[in-house]
C-alpha positions as CSV (number, residue, x, y, z in Angstrom):
1,M,79.5,27.1,64.3
2,A,81.3,29.5,61.9
3,Q,84.2,29.7,64.3
4,K,84.4,25.9,64.5
5,K,84.4,25.6,60.7
6,Y,87.3,28.1,60.7
7,L,89.3,26.0,63.1
8,Q,88.5,22.8,61.2
9,S,89.8,24.4,58.0
10,K,93.0,25.7,59.6
11,L,93.8,22.3,61.0
12,T,93.0,20.6,57.7
13,Q,95.5,23.0,56.1
14,F,98.2,22.2,58.6
15,L,97.6,18.4,58.1
16,R,98.0,18.8,54.3
17,E,101.1,21.0,54.7
18,D,102.7,18.5,57.0
19,R,101.5,15.6,54.8
20,I,100.0,13.8,57.8
21,Q,97.7,10.8,57.1
22,L,95.6,10.4,60.2
23,W,94.1,7.1,59.1
24,K,97.6,5.5,59.2
25,P,100.0,4.7,62.2
26,P,101.0,6.3,64.5
27,Y,97.7,8.2,64.6
28,T,95.5,5.1,64.0
29,D,96.2,1.6,65.2
30,E,95.5,-1.7,63.6
31,N,92.0,-1.7,65.2
32,K,91.3,1.7,63.7
33,E,91.4,3.2,67.2
34,V,93.1,6.6,67.9
35,G,96.9,6.4,68.5
36,L,98.9,8.2,71.2
37,A,100.7,10.4,68.6
38,L,97.4,12.3,68.0
39,K,97.7,14.0,71.4
40,E,101.2,15.2,70.6
41,L,99.9,16.5,67.3
42,A,97.1,18.4,69.0
43,K,99.6,20.0,71.4
44,K,101.8,21.1,68.4
45,Y,98.9,22.7,66.5
46,S,97.2,24.3,69.6
47,D,100.5,26.0,70.4
48,K,100.7,27.2,66.8
49,L,97.1,28.5,66.8
50,E,97.3,29.7,70.5
51,C,94.1,28.0,71.3
52,C,92.6,25.3,73.5
53,E,94.5,22.0,73.2
54,H,91.5,19.9,74.2
55,E,89.4,21.5,71.4
56,V,92.1,21.0,68.8
57,E,92.4,17.3,69.8
58,K,88.7,16.9,69.6
59,I,88.5,18.4,66.1
60,I,91.6,16.4,64.8
61,E,89.9,13.2,66.1
62,E,86.7,14.2,64.1
63,I,88.8,14.6,61.0
64,R,90.5,11.2,61.6
65,C,87.2,9.4,62.0
66,K,85.8,11.0,58.8
67,A,88.9,9.9,56.9
68,I,88.5,6.3,58.2
69,E,84.8,6.4,57.2
70,R,85.7,7.6,53.7
71,G,88.3,4.9,53.4
72,T,86.0,2.2,54.5
73,G,83.3,3.5,52.1
74,N,85.8,3.5,49.2
75,E,86.8,-0.1,49.8
76,N,83.1,-1.1,50.1
77,Y,82.3,0.7,46.8
78,K,85.1,-1.1,45.0
79,T,84.0,-4.6,46.2
80,T,80.2,-4.2,46.3
81,G,79.3,-1.3,44.1
82,I,77.4,0.3,47.0
83,A,78.1,4.1,46.9
84,T,78.1,6.4,49.9
85,I,76.3,9.7,49.7
86,E,77.0,12.5,52.2
87,V,73.6,14.0,53.2
88,F,73.3,17.6,54.4
89,L,70.2,18.0,56.5
90,P,68.2,21.2,57.2
91,P,69.5,23.2,60.3
92,R,66.8,21.9,62.7
93,L,68.0,18.3,62.1
94,R,71.7,18.9,61.7
95,K,74.3,17.1,63.8
96,D,78.0,17.7,64.3
97,R,78.9,14.5,62.4
98,K,78.3,13.8,58.8
99,N,75.2,11.9,57.8
100,L,76.1,9.1,55.4
101,L,73.7,7.1,53.3
102,E,74.7,3.9,51.4
103,T,72.9,3.1,48.1
104,R,73.3,1.6,44.7
105,L,73.5,4.0,41.8
106,H,71.0,2.2,39.5
107,I,68.0,3.2,41.6
108,T,65.8,6.1,40.6
109,G,65.7,9.6,42.1
110,R,62.3,8.7,43.6
111,E,63.7,5.7,45.4
112,L,66.6,7.7,46.8
113,R,64.1,10.3,48.0
114,S,62.1,7.6,49.8
115,K,65.3,6.3,51.3
116,V,66.3,9.7,52.6
117,A,62.8,10.3,54.0
118,E,62.7,7.0,55.8
119,T,66.3,7.3,57.2
120,F,66.1,10.8,58.5
121,G,62.4,11.1,59.4
122,F,60.9,13.3,56.6
123,Q,57.6,13.0,54.8
124,E,58.6,11.9,51.3
125,N,56.5,14.3,49.3
126,Y,57.6,17.4,51.2
127,I,61.4,17.3,50.5
128,K,63.5,18.1,47.5
129,I,67.1,16.9,47.1
130,V,69.9,18.9,45.4
131,I,72.9,17.0,44.1
132,N,75.7,18.6,42.0
133,K,73.7,21.9,42.1
134,K,70.7,20.3,40.3
135,Q,67.4,19.1,41.6
136,L,67.2,15.4,41.7
137,Q,64.9,14.1,39.0
138,L,62.6,11.4,40.3
139,G,62.1,9.5,37.1
140,K,65.8,9.0,36.2
141,T,68.4,6.8,37.8
142,L,71.2,8.2,39.9
143,E,73.8,7.2,37.3
144,E,71.9,9.0,34.5
145,Q,72.0,12.1,36.6
146,G,75.8,12.0,37.2
147,V,75.5,10.9,40.8
148,T,78.7,9.2,42.0
149,H,80.3,7.7,45.1
150,N,81.0,10.2,47.9
151,V,78.8,12.9,46.3
152,K,77.1,15.5,48.5
153,A,73.3,15.7,48.7
154,M,71.4,18.6,50.2
155,V,67.9,18.1,51.6
156,L,65.4,21.0,51.2
157,E,62.4,20.8,53.5
158,L,59.2,22.3,52.2
159,K,57.5,21.5,55.5
160,H,58.9,23.5,58.3
161,S,58.2,21.6,61.6
162,E,59.6,21.1,65.0
163,E,60.4,17.7,66.4
164,D,57.2,17.6,68.5
165,V,54.9,18.7,65.7
166,R,53.9,15.1,64.9
167,K,52.3,14.8,68.3
168,N,49.7,17.4,67.4
169,F,47.3,16.5,64.7
170,Q,46.0,20.0,64.0
171,V,49.5,21.5,63.6
172,E,50.5,18.5,61.5
173,E,47.6,19.1,59.2
174,E,48.4,22.8,58.9
175,E,52.1,22.1,58.1
176,Q,51.0,19.5,55.5
177,N,48.8,22.1,53.8
178,E,51.7,24.6,53.9
179,A,54.0,22.1,52.2
180,E,51.4,21.2,49.6
181,L,50.9,24.9,48.9
182,K,54.6,25.5,48.4
183,E,54.9,22.5,46.0
184,K,51.9,23.9,44.0
185,R,53.6,27.3,43.9
186,I,56.8,25.6,42.5
187,Q,54.7,23.8,39.8
188,R,52.8,26.9,38.9
189,T,56.1,28.7,38.5
190,K,57.4,26.1,36.1
191,R,54.2,26.1,34.1
192,G,53.9,29.9,33.9
193,L,57.5,30.2,32.7
194,E,57.0,27.5,30.1
195,I,54.1,29.4,28.7
196,L,56.0,32.7,28.6
197,A,58.9,30.9,26.9
198,E,56.6,29.5,24.3
199,R,55.4,33.0,23.6
200,A,59.0,34.2,23.4
201,E,59.6,31.9,20.5
202,M,56.7,33.5,18.6
203,V,57.1,37.1,19.6
204,V,57.6,39.7,16.9
205,D,57.4,43.1,18.6
206,P,59.5,43.2,21.8
207,E,57.8,46.4,22.9
208,T,54.5,44.5,23.5
209,T,56.3,41.9,25.7
210,P,58.6,43.9,28.1
211,Y,59.4,40.7,30.1
212,L,61.5,39.6,27.1
213,D,63.8,42.6,27.0
214,I,67.5,42.3,27.8
215,A,70.0,45.0,27.4
216,N,73.7,45.5,28.0
217,Q,75.2,48.0,30.5
218,T,74.8,50.9,28.0
219,G,71.1,50.3,27.9
220,R,71.0,49.0,24.3
221,S,68.8,45.9,23.6
222,I,70.7,42.8,22.7
223,R,69.5,40.8,19.7
224,I,68.9,37.2,20.9
225,P,69.4,34.3,18.4
226,P,66.1,32.4,17.9
227,S,67.8,29.2,19.0
228,E,68.6,30.7,22.4
229,R,65.5,32.8,23.0
230,K,63.5,30.1,24.9
231,A,66.5,29.1,27.1
232,L,67.2,32.7,27.9
233,M,63.6,33.4,28.7
234,L,63.4,30.5,31.0
235,A,66.7,31.4,32.6
236,M,65.6,35.0,33.3
237,G,62.2,34.0,34.4
238,Y,63.4,31.4,36.9
239,H,66.0,34.0,38.2
240,E,63.4,36.7,38.8
241,K,61.1,34.2,40.5
242,G,63.9,32.9,42.6
243,R,64.8,36.5,43.6
244,A,61.2,37.1,44.6
245,F,61.4,34.2,47.0
246,L,64.8,35.4,48.2
247,K,63.3,38.8,49.1
248,R,60.6,36.9,51.1
249,Q,63.4,34.9,52.7
250,E,61.9,31.6,51.4
251,Y,65.3,30.2,50.6
252,G,64.2,26.6,50.3
253,I,61.9,27.5,47.5
254,A,64.2,30.1,46.0
255,L,67.2,27.7,45.5
256,P,65.5,25.3,43.0
257,C,64.4,28.3,40.9
258,L,68.0,29.7,40.9
259,L,69.5,26.4,40.0
260,D,67.1,26.0,37.1
261,A,68.0,29.5,36.0
262,D,71.7,28.5,36.1
263,R,70.9,25.4,34.0
264,Y,69.1,27.4,31.3
265,F,71.7,30.2,31.2
266,C,74.3,27.5,30.5
267,E,72.4,26.8,27.2
268,C,73.2,30.3,26.0
269,C,76.4,31.4,24.3
270,R,79.3,32.6,26.3
271,E,79.4,35.9,24.5
272,L,75.9,36.7,25.7
273,L,76.6,35.8,29.3
274,D,79.8,38.0,29.3
275,T,77.9,41.0,27.8
276,V,75.3,41.5,30.6
277,D,75.6,41.1,34.4
278,N,72.5,38.9,34.8
279,Y,74.5,35.7,34.9
280,A,77.0,37.2,37.4
281,V,74.2,38.3,39.7
282,L,72.7,34.8,39.5
283,Q,76.0,33.3,40.8
284,L,75.9,35.7,43.7
285,D,72.3,34.8,44.4
286,I,73.0,31.1,44.4
287,V,76.0,31.4,46.8
288,W,73.9,33.7,49.0
289,C,71.0,31.2,49.1
290,Y,73.3,28.3,50.1
291,F,74.8,30.5,52.8
292,R,71.4,31.5,54.2
293,L,70.4,27.9,54.2
294,G,73.5,27.2,56.3
295,Q,74.7,24.8,53.6
296,L,77.7,26.7,52.1
297,E,79.9,23.7,52.6
298,C,77.6,21.7,50.2
299,L,78.5,24.1,47.4
300,D,81.9,22.8,46.2
301,D,82.3,25.5,43.6
302,A,81.4,28.6,45.6
303,E,84.8,30.1,44.9
304,K,84.4,29.4,41.2
305,K,81.0,31.1,41.1
306,L,82.3,34.1,43.0
307,N,85.3,34.4,40.7
308,L,83.0,34.1,37.7
309,A,80.8,36.9,39.0
310,Q,83.8,39.1,39.7
311,K,85.2,38.5,36.2
312,C,81.8,39.4,34.6
313,F,81.4,42.6,36.6
314,K,84.9,43.6,35.5
315,N,83.9,43.0,31.9
316,C,80.7,44.9,32.2
317,Y,81.8,47.8,34.5
318,G,85.6,48.0,34.0
319,E,88.5,47.4,36.3
320,N,87.7,50.4,38.6
321,H,84.0,50.8,37.5
322,Q,85.1,53.3,34.9
323,R,82.5,52.2,32.4
324,L,79.8,52.8,34.9
325,V,81.1,56.3,35.6
326,H,81.3,57.0,31.8
327,I,77.8,55.7,31.2
328,K,75.9,56.9,34.3
329,G,78.2,59.5,35.8
330,N,78.8,57.4,38.9
331,C,79.0,53.9,40.3
332,G,75.5,54.2,41.7
333,K,73.5,51.2,42.8
334,E,75.9,48.8,41.2
335,K,78.1,49.2,44.3
336,V,75.6,46.9,46.0
337,L,76.7,44.0,43.8
338,F,80.3,44.5,44.8
339,L,79.4,44.7,48.5
340,R,77.7,41.3,48.3
341,L,80.5,39.9,46.2
342,Y,83.1,41.0,48.7
343,L,81.0,39.8,51.7
344,L,80.5,36.3,50.2
345,Q,84.2,36.1,49.3
346,G,85.1,37.1,52.9
347,I,82.7,34.5,54.3
348,R,84.1,31.8,52.0
349,N,87.7,32.6,52.9
350,Y,86.8,32.5,56.6
351,H,85.2,29.1,56.3
352,S,88.3,28.0,54.4
353,G,90.6,29.0,57.3
354,N,92.0,32.1,55.5
355,G,91.6,34.8,58.2
356,E,93.7,37.5,56.6
357,E,92.0,37.2,53.2
358,A,88.6,37.2,54.9
359,R,89.5,40.4,56.7
360,E,90.6,42.0,53.4
361,Y,87.4,41.2,51.6
362,L,85.1,42.2,54.5
363,N,86.7,45.6,54.8
364,K,86.8,46.4,51.0
365,E,84.7,49.6,50.4
366,L,82.3,48.3,52.9
367,A,82.1,51.2,55.4
368,Q,81.6,53.8,52.7
369,I,79.0,51.8,50.9
370,R,77.1,51.0,54.1
371,R,76.9,54.7,55.0
372,E,75.8,55.6,51.5
373,E,73.1,52.9,51.4
374,K,71.8,53.8,54.8
375,E,71.5,57.5,53.9
376,K,69.9,56.6,50.6
377,K,67.3,54.4,52.4
378,R,66.5,57.1,54.9
379,R,65.9,59.7,52.1
380,R,63.8,57.3,50.1
381,L,61.6,56.4,53.0
382,E,61.1,60.1,53.9
383,S,60.1,60.8,50.3
384,I,57.7,57.9,50.1
385,N,56.1,59.0,53.4
386,T,55.8,62.5,52.1
387,L,54.0,61.3,48.9
388,K,51.9,58.9,50.9
389,G,50.9,61.8,53.2
390,M,49.7,63.6,50.1
391,G,47.3,60.7,49.3
392,Y,49.4,58.7,46.9
393,S,49.8,54.9,47.3
394,V,53.1,53.5,48.4
395,H,53.2,51.7,45.0
396,A,52.8,54.9,43.0
397,A,55.2,56.8,45.2
398,K,57.9,54.2,44.7
399,Q,57.4,54.1,40.9
400,A,57.4,57.9,40.6
401,L,60.6,58.3,42.7
402,H,62.3,55.7,40.6
403,Q,61.5,57.5,37.4
404,A,62.7,60.8,39.0
405,S,65.9,59.2,40.3
406,G,64.9,59.9,43.8
407,N,64.1,63.6,43.4
408,L,60.9,64.3,45.4
409,D,59.9,67.4,43.5
410,E,60.3,65.7,40.1
411,A,58.4,62.6,41.4
412,L,55.4,64.9,42.4
413,K,55.4,66.4,38.9
414,I,55.3,63.0,37.4
415,L,52.4,61.9,39.6
416,L,50.5,65.1,38.9
417,S,51.1,64.8,35.1
418,N,50.2,61.1,35.2
419,P,47.3,60.6,37.7
420,Q,46.5,57.3,36.2
421,M,49.6,55.9,37.9
422,W,47.8,56.2,41.2
423,W,44.5,54.8,39.9
424,L,45.9,51.9,38.0
425,N,48.6,50.9,40.5
426,D,46.9,51.5,43.8
427,S,47.5,48.6,46.2
428,D,46.8,50.2,49.6
429,P,43.9,48.5,51.4
430,E,42.7,51.8,53.0
431,T,42.3,53.5,49.6
432,R,40.8,50.4,47.9
433,N,38.0,50.4,50.4
434,H,36.5,53.8,49.4
435,L,33.0,53.7,48.0
436,E,32.6,54.3,44.3
437,S,29.8,56.8,45.0
438,P,31.5,59.7,46.7
439,S,30.0,61.3,49.8
440,Q,28.2,64.6,49.5
441,E,30.6,66.1,52.0
442,S,33.6,65.3,49.7
443,V,31.8,66.7,46.7
444,N,31.0,69.9,48.6
445,Q,34.6,70.3,49.6
446,L,35.7,70.2,45.9
447,V,32.9,72.5,44.8
448,Y,33.9,74.9,47.6
449,M,37.4,75.0,46.1
450,G,35.8,76.1,42.8
451,F,35.5,72.9,40.8
452,D,32.4,71.9,38.8
453,T,30.0,69.5,40.7
454,V,29.9,66.9,37.9
455,V,33.7,67.0,37.4
456,A,34.2,66.8,41.2
457,E,32.0,63.7,41.5
458,A,33.8,62.0,38.6
459,A,37.2,62.8,40.1
460,L,36.2,61.4,43.4
461,R,34.9,58.2,41.8
462,V,38.3,57.7,40.0
463,F,40.3,58.3,43.2
464,R,37.9,56.3,45.4
465,G,36.9,59.3,47.6
466,N,40.4,60.7,48.1
467,V,39.7,64.4,48.2
468,Q,43.3,65.5,48.3
469,L,44.3,63.6,45.1
470,A,41.2,64.6,43.3
471,A,41.8,68.3,44.1
472,Q,45.5,68.1,43.1
473,T,44.7,66.4,39.8
474,L,41.9,68.8,38.9
475,A,44.0,71.8,39.8
476,H,47.0,70.5,37.7
477,N,44.7,70.0,34.7
478,G,42.8,73.3,34.7
479,G,39.7,72.0,36.5
480,S,39.0,68.9,34.4
481,L,40.0,65.3,34.4
482,P,42.4,64.0,31.8
483,V,40.7,62.1,28.9
484,D,41.9,58.7,30.0
485,L,40.6,59.2,33.5
486,Q,37.3,60.4,32.2
487,L,36.8,57.1,30.6
488,S,37.8,55.4,33.8
489,A,35.1,57.4,35.7
490,E,32.5,56.3,33.2
491,D,33.5,52.7,33.6
492,L,33.2,53.0,37.4
493,S,29.8,54.6,37.3
494,S,28.3,52.2,34.8
495,T,29.2,48.8,36.2
496,P,26.8,46.3,34.6
497,S,24.6,44.2,36.9
498,T,25.1,40.5,36.9
499,S,22.1,38.2,36.6
500,P,21.8,35.0,38.7
501,S,22.3,32.9,35.6
502,D,25.4,34.8,34.7
503,S,26.7,34.4,38.2
504,A,26.1,30.7,38.2
505,G,27.9,30.4,34.9
506,T,31.0,32.1,36.1
507,S,31.2,30.2,39.3
508,S,32.0,26.9,37.6
509,A,35.3,25.2,38.0
510,S,38.3,27.0,36.4
511,T,39.2,25.8,33.0
512,D,42.7,24.9,31.9
513,E,43.0,28.2,30.2
514,D,42.1,30.1,33.4
515,M,44.7,28.1,35.3
516,E,47.3,28.9,32.7
517,T,46.4,32.6,32.9
518,E,46.7,32.4,36.6
519,A,50.1,30.8,36.4
520,V,51.4,33.4,33.9
521,N,50.1,36.3,36.0
522,E,51.8,34.9,39.1
523,I,55.1,35.0,37.3
524,L,54.5,38.5,35.9
525,E,53.7,39.8,39.4
526,D,57.2,38.9,40.5
527,I,58.9,40.5,37.5
528,P,60.2,43.9,38.7
529,E,58.8,47.1,37.5
530,H,62.2,48.5,36.4
531,E,65.3,46.8,35.2
532,E,67.5,47.8,38.1
533,D,65.2,46.4,40.8
534,Y,67.8,43.8,41.7
535,L,70.0,46.7,42.9
536,D,67.4,48.1,45.3
537,S,68.2,46.7,48.7
538,T,68.3,47.9,52.3
539,L,71.4,45.8,52.9
540,E,70.3,45.2,56.5
541,D,71.0,41.5,56.5
542,E,74.4,42.1,54.9
543,E,75.3,44.7,57.5
544,I,74.6,42.3,60.3
545,I,76.6,39.5,58.7
546,I,79.5,41.8,58.0
547,A,79.7,42.8,61.6
548,E,79.4,39.2,62.7
549,Y,82.2,37.9,60.5
550,L,84.4,40.9,61.2
551,S,84.1,40.1,64.9
552,Y,85.2,36.5,64.1
553,V,88.1,37.7,62.1
554,E,89.3,40.2,64.6
555,N,89.0,37.8,67.5
556,I,90.1,34.5,65.9
557,K,92.5,33.5,68.7
558,S,90.2,34.4,71.6
559,A,87.2,32.9,69.8
560,A,89.0,29.6,69.2
561,K,89.6,29.3,72.9
562,K,85.9,29.6,73.7
563,I,84.5,27.2,71.1
């Protein structure tokens, strides 16, 4: 498919350069049928491209038919006011030809969604439509939302099903539940971010609300004008939530979040957007999401977004990353951003028929960065496994290694000096399942090492029976537990009993306040622990795609013959 798009783009370039109008004679006759001159044109261009004449003729004919369709649609719109919308379907329903839908522009978004669902076989409540990089609003008319004739509309399917799913009632029901769950997640995201944004307008002490902090590339916090605080909060919140969905490869849910983030960022002043790299990273994420959905051609301003990201990175990091080197001593993780930028620029150029430009971008810094990232990933996994083998949770190991800039010895010192990191952040099922009352065998082990029996029992309660962690912590603290962990041990050993009446009271339906708290917590869970989380990546997907597109670029002529 990518190779065919390349050939289509090259042929479109040739047609423009030669000022050939395929919808007119001698390429189209009076009955709008193909003329004999088209075959001669195909021969000329196939010789120029050194590829299959039959394939070139076939693609030129597709371009001719699309041009006639557009012309017919334009005439129809002028006389009847009925607009044509080009509908881009999910990959499982996509066909080679364009999917066109005729409609009047005074209908509402809800009516258009119904029409799309009926025409292309979707369940109405389980699709979202994106037009002009914005989610279609159901309550407003198409005209009010800037929808025009010949606009592109992308359909996002919340229910992932195969063509034969409808034959099986059980599978259909499961898929329906999945779609409803995804829609609820989207609505909870919106509500949670609105609540946090309302808090942002009232916040006085930023240290008590870390999710509001934003800093420039020197690490200094930026003062945010009150008039822009809510918009910025919503923009950053939607971006982080979208990135969380991206990491889980849930691109259909991620894109609406990213587009909402873009909308709110645009309400902030240009100076703020140029000062930090958040907005530039968002542009990369949006283009990446369109690409992973297989709908890059639906994003008309992909080039503009990538150029904007490159300009912003240049402002933040300097022409040759010199500001990064000055501030941090090296280019560090920020190289990841440039790798993704160059990769997407390479893909865009390839899809536009610019093979040489694509090759240039795909080869920029890539080999070195890929080697560095692969080695960094290997070392990091080794260090995490080492700490995990010592009894620490994966969560605590990652946090300590980040604070220690990847140094294993320093990370261990941090964990030993801050044992509460393990206790508070443990997320490993195998450690959560330890009994609060330690076994006598574990107590005896610690006593044998020379620790007091009472202290040994308390330490084992805190660390849920993990003898190794309990021993390390006690040894590091002179045979006693730190004060904060002593309180934790008391809490664990004095869990109050719950009476039947209390239990009945708490099992009632969740209040609105509980639901709001749940929505906020769901947002906060996806906000990264450290400010450079967006730079942490294995780059495995990028590496595969780079290799794929480099093979296309290096074999353009032979690939074209095999399409």
